[in-house]
C-alpha positions, 0 to 999 in steps of 0.5 A, spaced: 771 351 682 766 345 683 765 344 690 767 337 691 774 339 687 774 345 693 774 339 698 779 335 695 784 340 694 784 341 700 783 334 704 792 334 703 792 339 707 787 338 713 791 330 714 798 335 713 796 340 719 792 335 723 799 330 723 804 336 723 801 341 728 800 334 734 807 332 732 811 339 732 807 341 739 809 335 742 816 336 740 816 343 743 813 342 749 820 337 750 824 344 748 827 349 753 830 355 749 835 355 756 837 348 753 840 351 747 843 357 749 837 363 750 837 367 754 829 367 754 825 370 762 820 365 763 813 367 760 809 365 766 804 371 764 801 367 759 797 361 762 791 365 765 792 369 758 792 362 754 786 360 759 781 366 757 783 366 750 780 359 752 775 361 755 772 367 750 773 361 744 767 357 747 764 363 748 764 366 740 763 358 738 756 359 742 755 366 739 756 362 732 751 357 733 746 362 736 747 366 730 746 361 724 740 359 727 737 366 726 740 365 720 745 370 720 750 367 715 755 373 715 756 373 722 756 365 723 763 365 718 766 372 722 766 368 728 768 360 726 773 365 723 775 368 729 775 362 733 780 359 729 784 365 729 783 365 737 785 357 737 791 358 734 793 363 738 791 360 744 797 354 741 801 359 739 801 362 747 802 356 750 807 353 746 812 359 747 811 358 756 812 351 755 818 352 751 820 358 757 817 355 763 818 348 766 811 345 767 807 346 773 805 339 776 798 338 779 797 338 787 792 336 788 789 329 791 784 325 792 778 324 788 780 331 786 786 328 783 783 323 779 777 328 776 783 333 775 787 328 770 780 325 767 779 332 764 786 334 763 787 327 758 780 328 754 783 335 753 788 333 750 785 328 746 780 331 744 785 338 742 788 333 738 782 330 734 778 337 733 784 339 729 781 335 722 774 336 725 775 344 725 778 344 718 774 339 714 767 342 717 770 349 715 772 348 708 765 343 707 762 352 708 767 354 703 766 349 698 758 352 700 757 344 701 752 345 708 748 340 708 755 336 709 758 342 713 752 343 717 752 335 719 760 334 720 758 341 724 754 338 728 760 333 732 766 338 732 761 344 735 760 339 742 767 336 741 771 343 740 767 347 746 768 342 751 776 343 749 775 350 749 770 350 756 775 344 759 781 348 758 779 354 762 778 348 768 785 344 768 787 352 768 783 353 774 784 347 777 792 347 776 793 355 777 794 354 785 800 349 784 804 355 778 811 358 781 811 364 779 
């Protein structure tokens, strides 16, 4: 299969996934399993786990960039695949938590409240934007279009890193307000 054909083959998939994931997450965010008669305990243990998953994702992303800068393409590929798997695991845990638990309100005030909401809003918006960027970057590598891969990776990497790091920051800022 010609490299350009591989990119074209996945383009509709990337568009679909980039639309479906945020829409489904938004819908499921508002769905509580107990409202449908499911007797499930709140999964209140998940936030520190998915925050840690975000932190590990950030470390893996930096490690992957260092690997490719050293010319270790195979390690880079494995680490990037692992980073995607971690992001998917985060998403599953995040949705599961919100389907079983009420949302936690941020209780801080003053300037810190504005900082929290700025970080939260940019984290959410960029977590939506990063989906197609990650998928396009990954497909370009699979297609061995490394010139095009590098070009978009220069945008994808810092945004994905920001999303991963701010996920941890948001958790740390809101964790004192979780009800257990």
